[in-house]
C-alpha positions in Angstrom: -33.2 -109.8 1.6 -31.2 -107.5 -0.4 -32.9 -106.8 -3.7 -33.5 -104.0 -6.1 -36.3 -103.0 -8.2 -33.9 -102.9 -11.4 -34.1 -106.8 -11.2 -37.5 -106.9 -12.3 -37.0 -104.9 -15.3 -36.9 -106.4 -18.7 -33.9 -108.7 -19.4 -31.4 -107.1 -21.6 -29.1 -109.2 -24.0 -26.3 -110.4 -22.2 -22.8 -111.0 -23.0 -21.4 -114.6 -22.8 -19.5 -115.1 -19.7 -18.1 -118.5 -20.3 -17.5 -120.3 -23.5 -19.5 -123.4 -23.5 -20.5 -126.4 -25.3 -24.2 -127.2 -25.7 -25.3 -126.9 -21.9 -26.8 -130.2 -20.7 -30.0 -130.4 -18.5 -31.2 -132.9 -15.9 -34.6 -132.9 -15.0 -36.0 -135.1 -12.0 -39.6 -133.4 -12.2 -40.2 -132.2 -15.8 -41.8 -128.5 -16.3 -45.6 -128.5 -16.7 -46.9 -127.2 -19.9 -47.6 -123.8 -18.4 -44.0 -123.4 -17.5 -42.4 -124.4 -20.7 -41.9 -120.9 -22.3 -40.1 -119.8 -18.8 -38.0 -122.8 -19.1 -36.8 -122.1 -22.4 -36.0 -118.5 -20.9 -33.7 -120.3 -18.4 -32.3 -122.7 -21.1 -31.3 -119.6 -23.1 -29.7 -117.7 -20.3 -27.5 -120.6 -19.6 -26.7 -121.4 -23.1 -25.7 -117.9 -23.6 -22.9 -117.9 -21.0 -24.6 -115.8 -18.3 -24.2 -118.8 -15.8 -22.2 -121.7 -15.9 -25.3 -123.4 -14.4 -28.6 -122.7 -12.9 -30.9 -125.2 -10.8 -34.7 -124.5 -10.4 -37.4 -125.9 -8.5 -40.9 -125.0 -8.3 -43.7 -125.5 -5.8 -47.3 -125.2 -6.4 -50.1 -125.9 -4.1 -47.5 -127.5 -1.9 -46.4 -129.9 -4.4 -43.2 -130.0 -6.2 -44.1 -129.5 -10.0 -40.9 -128.8 -11.6 -37.2 -129.4 -10.6 -34.3 -129.3 -13.1 -30.8 -128.1 -13.3 -29.1 -126.5 -16.5 -25.3 -126.4 -17.4 -22.2 -127.3 -15.8 -21.5 -127.8 -12.3 -17.9 -127.9 -13.4 -17.1 -126.4 -16.7 -13.4 -127.6 -17.1 -14.4 -131.1 -16.4 -17.7 -131.1 -17.8 -19.6 -132.2 -14.8 -23.4 -131.6 -15.3 -25.3 -129.8 -12.8 -28.3 -131.7 -11.2 -31.0 -130.9 -8.6 -28.7 -132.7 -6.1 -25.9 -130.4 -6.9 -24.6 -128.3 -4.0 -24.4 -124.6 -4.2 -23.1 -121.8 -1.9 -26.2 -119.9 -0.9 -24.7 -116.9 0.8 -27.1 -115.0 2.9 -30.2 -117.2 2.5 -28.3 -119.1 5.3 -30.1 -116.5 7.5 -33.4 -117.9 7.2 -31.9 -121.3 7.9 -30.3 -119.9 11.2 -33.5 -118.4 12.1 -35.3 -121.4 11.7 -32.7 -123.2 14.0 -33.5 -120.6 16.4 -37.3 -121.0 16.4 -36.9 -125.0 16.7 -35.3 -123.9 20.0 -38.1 -121.5 20.8 -40.5 -124.3 20.0 -38.9 -126.6 22.6 -38.7 -123.8 25.4 -34.8 -124.0 25.5 -34.8 -120.2 24.4 -37.2 -117.3 24.5 -37.4 -114.5 22.2 -37.1 -111.9 24.7 -34.2 -113.4 26.4 -30.9 -111.4 26.2 -28.5 -112.8 23.9 -25.7 -112.8 26.6 -27.6 -115.2 28.6 -26.3 -117.8 26.2 -22.7 -116.5 25.5 -19.6 -116.7 27.3 -18.5 -113.3 29.0 -17.1 -110.6 26.8 -18.2 -112.2 23.6 -20.1 -108.9 22.5 -19.0 -105.4 23.2 -21.8 -103.3 23.9 -21.0 -99.6 23.4 -24.4 -98.2 23.4 -27.5 -99.4 25.1 -27.9 -102.0 27.7 -27.3 -105.8 27.6 -30.8 -106.5 28.5 -32.3 -104.9 25.4 -30.2 -106.8 23.2 -32.6 -109.7 22.8 -33.1 -112.7 20.4 -36.1 -111.2 18.9 -34.3 -107.8 18.0 -31.3 -109.7 16.5 -33.5 -111.7 14.5 -35.2 -108.4 13.0 -31.6 -106.8 12.3 -32.3 -104.3 15.4 -29.5 -105.3 17.5 -27.4 -102.2 16.6 -25.0 -104.8 15.3 -22.9 -103.9 12.0 -22.5 -105.6 9.2 -19.1 -107.9 8.9 -17.6 -111.1 7.7 -14.2 -112.8 7.5 -12.8 -115.6 5.2 -9.7 -118.1 5.6 -7.8 -120.1 3.5 -7.1 -123.7 4.3 -3.7 -122.5 5.5 -5.2 -120.7 8.7 -6.9 -122.2 11.7 -10.2 -120.1 11.6 -11.4 -118.7 15.0 -14.6 -120.2 16.6 -17.7 -117.9 16.3 -17.2 -116.7 19.9 -13.7 -115.9 19.1 -14.6 -113.9 16.0 -17.5 -111.9 17.9 -14.9 -110.9 20.4 -13.5 -108.5 18.0 -16.3 -108.0 15.3 -19.3 -108.5 17.5 -20.0 -104.9 18.4 -23.2 -103.0 19.6 -22.8 -99.4 18.2 -26.6 -98.2 18.2 -29.0 -98.8 21.1 -30.7 -102.1 20.6 -33.9 -101.6 18.9 -33.2 -97.9 17.6 -32.2 -98.7 14.1 -32.3 -101.5 11.5 -28.8 -102.5 10.3 -28.5 -105.4 7.7 -25.9 -107.6 9.2 -24.1 -110.7 8.8 -22.7 -110.4 12.5 -26.1 -110.3 13.8 -26.7 -113.8 12.7 -23.5 -114.7 13.9 -24.6 -113.8 17.3 -27.5 -116.1 16.8 -25.1 -118.9 15.6 -23.5 -118.4 18.9 -26.8 -118.5 20.9 -27.6 -122.1 19.3 -24.1 -123.2 20.4 -24.4 -121.8 23.9 -27.9 -122.9 24.5 -27.3 -126.3 23.3 -23.7 -127.1 24.0 -23.3 -128.3 20.5 -21.5 -127.4 17.2 -23.8 -125.0 15.0 -23.2 -126.9 11.8 -24.0 -130.3 13.7 -27.2 -128.9 15.2 -28.3 -127.5 12.1 -27.8 -130.9 10.3 -29.4 -133.0 12.8 -32.3 -130.9 14.2 -33.3 -129.0 11.1 -31.8 -130.6 7.8 -32.2 -134.2 8.4 -35.5 -133.8 10.0 -36.8 -132.0 6.9 -35.3 -134.4 4.3 -32.5 -131.9 3.4 -29.7 -134.6 3.0 -27.5 -132.2 1.0 -27.7 -129.0 3.2 -24.8 -128.0 5.1 -24.4 -124.9 7.4 -20.6 -124.6 6.3 -18.4 -125.8 3.8 -16.1 -128.6 4.7 -13.2 -130.3 2.9 -14.9 -133.3 2.2 -17.6 -131.3 0.5 -15.4 -129.3 -2.0 -15.5 -132.1 -4.3 -19.4 -132.5 -4.2 -20.1 -128.6 -4.4 -20.4 -126.8 -7.7 -17.3 -125.2 -8.8 -17.5 -121.3 -8.3 -17.0 -118.8 -11.0 -16.8 -114.9 -11.0 -18.9 -112.7 -13.3 -16.2 -112.5 -15.7 -16.2 -116.4 -16.2 -12.9 -116.7 -14.2 -13.0 -120.0 -12.0 -12.7 -119.2 -8.4 -10.5 -121.0 -6.0 -12.3 -122.8 -2.9 -8.9 -121.5 -0.9 -11.3 -119.1 1.1 -13.4 -121.9 2.2 -13.9 -121.0 5.9 -16.4 -118.3 6.0 -17.5 -116.7 9.3 -20.2 -116.1 10.5 -21.5 -119.6 9.1 -24.8 -118.3 10.3 -25.0 -115.3 8.3 -24.0 -116.7 4.8 -21.9 -119.8 5.2 -24.4 -122.3 4.0 -24.3 -124.8 0.9 -27.4 -126.7 -0.4 -29.0 -128.2 -3.3 -32.1 -126.9 -5.3 -34.0 -130.2 -4.2 -33.4 -129.4 -0.6 -34.6 -125.6 -1.1 -37.9 -127.0 -2.4 -38.1 -129.2 0.5 -37.4 -126.2 2.9 -39.8 -124.2 0.9 -42.7 -127.0 1.2 -42.1 -126.8 5.1 -42.3 -123.1 5.3 -45.5 -123.1 3.1 -47.2 -125.4 5.8 -47.4 -128.3 3.1 -44.6 -130.6 4.3 -43.3 -133.1 2.1 -43.6 -137.0 2.6 -41.2 -137.8 5.4 -40.8 -134.3 6.9 -41.0 -134.0 10.8 -42.7 -131.2 12.2 -40.0 -129.4 13.8 -42.0 -126.5 14.9 -46.0 -125.5 14.9 -47.7 -123.6 12.5 -48.2 -120.6 15.1 -44.4 -120.5 15.4 -43.9 -120.5 11.5 -46.4 -117.5 11.2 -44.6 -115.6 13.8 -41.3 -116.2 12.1 -42.7 -115.0 8.7 -44.7 -112.0 9.8 -43.4 -110.7 13.1 -41.8 -107.3 12.2 -40.4 -104.8 14.7 -43.3 -102.4 16.2 -40.6 -99.6 16.0 -40.5 -99.5 12.1 -43.8 -99.9 10.3 -41.9 -99.8 7.1 -39.4 -102.5 7.8 -39.3 -105.6 5.8 -37.3 -107.9 8.2 -39.2 -110.7 9.9 -37.4 -113.8 11.5 -34.6 -114.3 8.8 -37.1 -113.6 6.0 -38.0 -110.7 4.1 -41.6 -110.2 4.6 -43.7 -107.9 2.1 -47.5 -107.3 2.0 -48.4 -106.5 -1.7 -51.5 -105.9 -3.5 -54.3 -108.0 -3.5 -53.8 -109.6 -0.2 -50.7 -111.4 -1.4 -47.6 -111.8 0.6 -44.1 -112.3 -0.5 -41.8 -114.2 1.5 -38.2 -114.1 0.2 -34.7 -115.1 1.4 -31.7 -114.9 -1.1 -28.2 -114.7 -0.9 -24.9 -113.5 -3.0 -21.4 -114.6 -2.1 -18.2 -115.3 -4.1 -19.1 -117.8 -6.8 -22.7 -118.5 -5.5 -26.2 -116.9 -5.5 -29.6 -118.1 -4.4 -32.9 -116.9 -4.3 -36.3 -118.5 -2.6 -39.6 -116.6 -3.2 -42.7 -118.0 -1.4 -46.3 -116.7 -1.9 -48.0 -118.3 0.7 -51.6 -117.6 -0.3 -51.0 -119.6 -3.5 -48.9 -122.2 -2.2 -46.2 -121.5 -4.6 -42.4 -121.4 -4.2 -39.6 -120.7 -6.6 -36.0 -121.7 -5.8 -33.2 -120.6 -8.2 -29.3 -121.5 -7.6 -26.5 -120.5 -9.6 -22.6 -121.0 -9.3 -21.3 -117.4 -10.2 -21.1 -113.8 -8.8 -23.9 -111.9 -10.1 -26.7 -110.8 -7.7 -29.6 -110.2 -9.9 -29.4 -113.4 -12.2 -31.3 -115.6 -9.4 -33.5 -112.9 -8.2 -34.7 -111.9 -11.6 -35.2 -115.5 -12.8 -37.1 -116.4 -9.5 -39.4 -113.3 -9.9 -40.2 -114.1 -13.4 -40.9 -117.9 -12.9 -43.3 -116.7 -9.8 -45.0 -114.3 -12.1 -45.5 -117.4 -14.6 -47.1 -119.3 -11.7 -48.9 -116.3 -10.0 -49.9 -114.0 -12.9 -49.1 -110.3 -12.1 -46.8 -111.1 -9.1 -43.8 -109.1 -10.9 -46.0 -106.0 -11.2 -46.9 -106.4 -7.7 -43.3 -107.0 -6.6 -42.0 -104.0 -8.6 -44.7 -101.6 -7.4 -43.7 -102.4 -3.8 -39.7 -102.4 -4.2 -39.9 -99.0 -6.2 -41.8 -97.5 -3.3 -39.4 -99.0 -0.7 -36.1 -97.9 -2.4 -37.6 -94.4 -3.0 -38.4 -94.1 0.8 -35.0 -95.4 1.8 -32.7 -94.0 -0.8 -29.6 -92.4 0.2 -29.5 -88.5 -0.4 -26.8 -86.2 -0.5 -26.2 -84.6 2.9 -25.2 -81.2 3.6 -24.6 -80.8 7.5 -26.5 -77.8 9.3 -24.6 -75.3 11.3 -25.0 -77.4 14.4 -23.0 -80.2 13.0 -20.4 -78.3 10.9 -16.6 -78.1 12.0 -14.3 -80.7 13.7 -15.1 -83.6 15.7 -12.5 -85.6 17.7 -12.4 -89.0 19.4 -11.1 -92.4 19.3 -12.1 -95.7 17.6 -12.0 -98.7 19.5 -9.8 -101.1 17.4 -9.8 -104.0 20.0 -6.2 -104.2 21.1 -5.8 -100.6 20.9 -7.6 -97.2 20.3 -6.8 -95.1 17.3 -7.6 -91.2 17.4 -9.9 -90.0 14.7 -11.1 -86.6 13.6 -14.0 -85.8 11.2 -14.5 -82.4 9.8 -17.9 -81.8 8.4 -18.3 -78.8 5.6 -21.2 -77.0 4.7 -21.0 -78.2 1.0 -21.5 -82.0 2.1 -17.8 -82.6 1.8 -15.7 -84.0 4.6 -12.4 -85.2 5.7 -11.4 -88.1 7.9 -8.2 -88.5 9.7 -6.9 -91.6 11.5 -4.1 -90.9 14.1 -1.3 -89.1 12.4 -2.0 -90.0 8.9 -2.8 -87.4 6.2 -6.4 -86.6 6.1 -8.8 -88.3 3.6 -11.2 -86.1 1.6 -14.9 -87.3 1.1 -17.0 -85.9 -1.3 -20.1 -88.2 -1.2 -21.7 -87.8 2.4 -24.8 -89.3 2.2 -28.0 -89.6 4.5 -29.9 -92.8 5.0 -32.6 -93.4 7.5 -31.0 -90.9 9.8 -27.5 -91.9 9.4 -24.7 -90.2 7.7 -22.5 -92.3 5.9 -19.5 -92.0 3.4 -17.0 -94.6 1.6 -13.5 -93.9 1.2 -9.8 -95.7 1.0 -7.8 -95.6 4.1 -6.1 -97.5 6.8 -6.0 -98.0 10.5 -2.5 -97.2 11.8 -1.0 -99.4 14.5 -3.5 -102.2 13.8 -1.7 -105.4 12.6 -4.5 -106.6 10.1 -4.6 -103.0 8.6 -1.3 -102.3 7.7 -2.4 -101.5 4.1 -4.8 -99.1 2.4 -8.5 -100.7 2.8 -11.9 -100.1 1.5 -13.6 -98.3 4.5 -17.2 -97.1 5.4 -17.8 -94.3 7.9 -21.5 -94.3 9.4 -22.6 -92.0 12.2 -25.6 -90.9 14.2 -26.1 -87.6 16.1 -26.9 -87.9 19.7 -26.7 -84.9 22.0 -23.3 -83.5 21.7 -21.7 -86.5 20.3 -21.5 -88.3 16.9 -21.3 -92.0 17.3 -21.4 -95.1 14.9 -18.7 -97.2 13.2 -15.9 -97.6 10.9 -15.8 -100.6 8.5 -12.6 -101.7 7.1 -12.4 -104.4 4.6 -10.0 -106.3 2.5 -9.5 -109.4 0.4 -6.2 -111.3 -0.4 -5.3 -114.9 -1.5 -5.0 -115.8 2.1 -8.5 -114.5 3.0 -10.5 -111.6 3.4 -12.5 -109.5 6.1 -15.0 -106.6 6.7 -14.7 -105.6 10.3 -16.6 -103.0 12.0 -15.0 -100.8 14.8 -16.9 -98.6 17.3 -16.3 -94.8 16.8 -17.5 -92.1 19.2 -16.8 -88.5 18.5 -17.3 -85.1 20.3 -17.1 -81.4 18.8 -13.5 -80.0 19.0 -13.2 -77.1 21.3 
């Protein structure tokens, strides 16, 4: 769940992103009378060019009451979107992966407090801080494994690595498991690898046969395959530019690689509401579902992360379960209000994080009056409590810190100098120092973004977007540096462990 309170503000007039003819609509379940006004809002957003297409589904009292798609799945060839059109769903994939994990928990194949390395080949994950016994499936589900965010995409010209090969370089534990909360694709890549290790099967095959098919989700896939490219909605940037499917191999699949239709997302919602649709199999008990939705880390009473879902207690004894995603050319949002038996699913084929989120919340507000007000009140308080603030290091942190960054096949010397005014410099190897002017503090971690490079590493010969995140522990600063880039051949954002000691 990655939301901001801004998406709940009143909608501004949007500039058209795409020049379109009149957008078609395809409904398999027409909107009920009390949702006609909100339907016209969706029609207007697509007609104005805010999105090439949007697909919407609403469940009320556990029953599908509206299912419709608007606009073009492919603008250039005038293919209309339908409720069966497949969209990239990005991080919504995390709740799917968590569902797969809980299926195995239900069957007794794995246990939540098992260490993940019980199911992984040796050296799949490098644990720099803490003990392997503490890196449990439960903590990784709750984003408390100390594993930083990361991802990679590969064009069809490359043979992508397996998930375990990917984790051998990108799966690092940089903070003690249980100590901090880190939103992370790589955490769900670890869970993807656990599923493969525990079952001896390919992750995508397991998800299709043991999760999607039993739930009647026939247009859902854990990863894009060449044959699906022709079936999936074309993807567009927020500028209206058509995006190629050249970077079709997303890793980790379990973190953000999924594709599905809005009809399937409604089926998924009915299962998670405890009101299964006709023909759905009971892949887990109501007790397991409740654990998945509401069990959050005891170490952090303010956390919103349950098992693959954002889980929020709102005013008036309502709960908000949410899973959403944004990836190049695809956005998704699924909102559940279990006490009312309400679910709202929204998919669109463009790069614009807020569109699906705000549309879903507005529809949910029409179905549950006052929902948007409650959700906004929570999000504003949550953001204020965790907002980054400018950081001015105290005397105990000022000065130069030196150490090395673990770049896999080699180490890179690093020095960081912290100044009293909140400025800093970072130097990798013999390169020139990089000045940082926006050192911030978030949840007890200092962080900064800058442009730089890691010398001597074959992947990082050019300047990249970099992020530095450090904690103070005794006489050391430790954490990670993330280096990211995107090219026509693919892209990546890879975290590297860093540990620094005070310079004499």
